[in-house]
N, C-alpha and C positions, 0 to 999 in steps of 0.2 A: 593646293599650294605648293609650288615646286620648290626642292630647294634648292638655294641661291647658289652650289657650286655643280649643279647638274644640268647641261646642256637642254634648251628646250626642244630639240629635236628628239635629244635621248628620252626627255621624260613624255612625251607625247607617243614615242613608241613600248616603252614600258606600258603607259596605260592601254593602249589599243592590246597587249598580249594581256595586260592584267583582266582586263574586259573579255575576250577573248576565252582564259581560262575559265572566267566564271561561265561561261555558256558549253563551252565543249566539257568540262570537268577535266580535272587532272590528267586521268588516264590517256585520252584522246588529246587532251593540248600537248601534252610530253611527246605525244607520236608525232604531232603534225608539226609543233612549233618551239620543241624544246630546244632544237640546234639555234634556233633564231635568237632564241632567249640566252642562251650561252656566249652567242657573238657580241649580244649587245651587251650584257654583262662587262664582258670584256672592255671594250670600248667606254663602257660607264667608269671602270675601274680606273683605267687610262688617266683618265678625264680629270676625275675627281682628286685622284693622288697628285695631282700639280695646279690643283686649284683649290687651296682649302679658301675657306671663308669663316669669317668669326660667327661664332655659336650665337645666336638671338633668341633660344629659348630658355626660359628659368623658371624656376621654383620661386612664387615670393613666401614672404615667411613673418610673422608679424609675433613679438615676443608677449609672453604674459603681461596683460591687463593694457596694450598698446594695437586692440582691435579697432578698426575701421568696421563701418557698416558690412555686412555679406556680399559679397562681391560675384558676380557669375562671369568670371572672368572667360572668355572666348577661348584661350589660348593654353594659359598657362596653369597649373597648380598653385595653390596655396594651404601654408601650413597656418594653422590658430592657436599657438602655444599655450596649452593648459587651459583653453577655454572651456573645458568640460569637465574639470575637477571637482565642481561642486555640483554637477549633477546628480541626481541620486544614481543612476545607473553607474557611475564612478566612484560613489558613496557605499553602495551594498553588495553589487554583483561579484560573484566570484565564482570559481570551478564550484565548488562544494554549494553554493547556494542552488546553482541549475540544479545539481545532482537531487539535492535534499527536495527542491519545488517540483522541479519538470523531470524527474529520474523515468518516469512511466510512458513520458511522451516519446512516441516513435518519431524519429528524424532521419533525413534522408541525405546520404553523402553522394553527391554529385562526382561524377567521374569521367564526365567526358573530355572526348580529345580536346587539346589544347588547354584543359584546366587543370588537368595532374599528369604529370608524366609518366609513359609507359602502361597507360589505362587499358584495361581489355573489357571493361562493363561499363555501362550506362550508369547505374545508380544502384544503392544498397541503402537497405532502410533497419534501423536498429535504435534499441533503446538507449535513451540519453544517458541515463545512467551507467549504462555498460560503455558507451562511448566514452564519457569522462574517465571511467575508471581505465580502459586500457592508454587513452593519450598520457594519465599519471605515470604509466607503465613503461612510455617511451612510443607507443603504436604513432605511426606516420600517415593515419586517415586524416583528412582536413574537413571539416564540416562549414562547408559554403553554401552562400543564399538561402540560408532557413528562413522558413515563413515564423518562427515562433515569436516573434517580436511582433508582428501582424496578427498572428492568434491570440495573444494574450493581453490585452487593454492596461492591465497594471504595467507592463513592462514598456507599453510605449508611451506611458506616463512618467519614468523615467528619465524622457528628455525632454530639452527644451525646445520643443516643436516650435513655437512661436518665434525663436531665431533662427531654426534651422528652415523655416518654407521663408525667408526671406531671400535665400538662393533663389527661389524660383522665379523665372522669366514670364513675360507677358504670355507668351505662348507653350507654357509647359503643360503636361498633361500627366495627370495622375501626381500620387508619391506614392513611396514603399520603402519598408525597412526591411533590412536582409539582416541575418546574424552570421556570424563568421567565429569559429573557434576551433585553434590550431596547435599543434603543440610546435616545442623547439624544432627549428631545421625544417620545416613543411613550406612548401612553394607553390604558389601559382606561376605556372611559364607566362612569359610575354604575350599579352593580349588585349584586346578592348574591347569597349561596348558601346552603344546608343547612347545609354543613359547618363544623364549627368547625376554625379554622386558627390555626398557630402558623408565621409567617413569619421566615425568617433570610435578613437583608442581606448578603450574601458578597461582592459588589463593587459599588463604585458607591452610590449615594442615589435615593430614591424617595420621591415626595409623596405620603401619601394624605388624601384629603377624605373624612371619615366624617360619617354622616348616620343618626339612631337608625332604628329600623326604623317607628315611627309616622309619619315624617315621609314614609311613600309616598303619601301625598296632596297633601303641596305639591310633592315634587319630580313629580309626573304618570306613575308607575309604571302601567304596565297588566300585567293577566294576559295572558299569550301562549300558556299551557298548556307553556310549556316545565317544565326541571325547575331552571332559575335564571330569576330575574327581573331588569329592567333599568328605567332610564329614559333616553331621550335628552334630557335636560337639561344645560345646562350651567352647573355651578357658578358660573363669571363671567360668566354672560350673565343678569340675574335682570329683563329685559324682553322677554322672547320670550314673544310670544302665545301660543305654543301650550303655555306651562306659565303661567298667568297667576296661579297660587299659590306659585311659585318662591322670587317675593320674602319669603317668610315663612318658608323653610326654614333651619335652623339648623346650616352646615357647622364642621366641627369638623378642621382640618388639624394633620397633625404628619409632619417629614420624618425618614426614618432613615437611616443611613450605616453603613458596612461594619462588620460585628460586632453591628449592633443587632438585638433580635430584637422582632417586633410580635404579639402576639395579639388578636383579635378573635372574638366571640361567633358565634353563628347567625343569617344574615339580616337582620344589620347592613349599611347602604348604603355602599359605597365606589367613588370614583374614584382611580384609581392614574396615576402619572406618573412616567415615568424621567427625573429632572433632570440624570444623566448617563446614560452606558454602565453598563449593570447587569446583575449575575445575583443571582437569589435562590433560596429554597427554601420551598416551603410544605408545611407538616407538617399536613396536614388527617386529622381522624376524623367521625363522625357521631356524634350522640345526638338520638334522636327527642324526648323531652322537652323537651331545650334548643332545639328548635325553635318548640315551642308556650309555650313562656316569650318566647321572643323576639316571636312573633307567631302568633297564632292561626290568623288570616286567611291570613298566606304559607305556614305551614306544611301549612295545609288544600289550597291550590291546589296545594303541591308534591307530597302524595300523589295529587292529582286530576290530575297532567301527563297530558297524551297526546304530547307530542313530546320526547323516545319516552313510552311508555306507563309506569306503576308497575312492572310486573314488570321491562320494559328496565332503567330504572335501578337497582332493587335487585339483579336477578341480576349484573350486573358493575358493582357499587359500586368495584370496582377498576379500573372503566374509565371514568373521566369524560370521556377523549377521544373515545372512541368514544358515548359520549352528546351530547356537543358535535356531533359530527359529525350524529347520527342527528338530533338536534332540527333543525339546519338545513337537511337534506337534506327533511324532513316541510315545514315552512314551505315548502317551495319548490314542493310539489308542486300 
């Protein structure tokens, strides 16, 4: 869907360049079409600067006890304040709980490009107890997409699965719990993924910065043939010359706290910052139609990903950790 203040001709040129970069790769694209992109961005900048439009993206929010039935909204995030406060996870989970009960478990720290700033390795494997001890000392490693909840049935039982599964649409495929733990100040830069997500904030608080799918033009996202997408732009630096259109992006910020549940649709851009030491769990499921509703271009590029190939992505849909490792390893070959 084209941003309302972008000319149709500019949007078509931009998408042609976006698709060209997907097939050419960044190096050849910059050699062959880099100057064409710069000229187009200059035209877009001039046009958008003089054609502001109302911001029609928003975050829906329901106060505690005022919840409608779960809704798989095709465009907007939704916050259910305090919905999970009485769930067992929010009553008994803590950093010490995981250190004591699962401290001997190996965990994988994913450090892929776009998911960690200035990363120079694909992943690292450590003992859970050691990770938590380092977190308490101020270490900035961020545990993402851990499979521990899927691997431990007693942890899955700490969620109201009957309520979570109401978000699933008719065409939803599979579902999976991913575990997140990070210290205060840890960040996942701007990115998106194909899966629809329902995030339960168990401990601490997170700040989420959302952008609608069509603002990939403004935030400077590039097609890197991964099965996820990201931008290296900083929402708080609108004058970075590497992202000349970032000043036109419209960020929407929401902070979630213990017991809050946050839903967001397929391929919506988001940056996440732990404003305190934090534990959270993402309930994710895939819907092929939902991705194409959000963004036909990004959905198409997802299915044309080569890092890893589509067949590797779809076979172990229950293995996103594997896919993130493969993406980064292939990128380094």
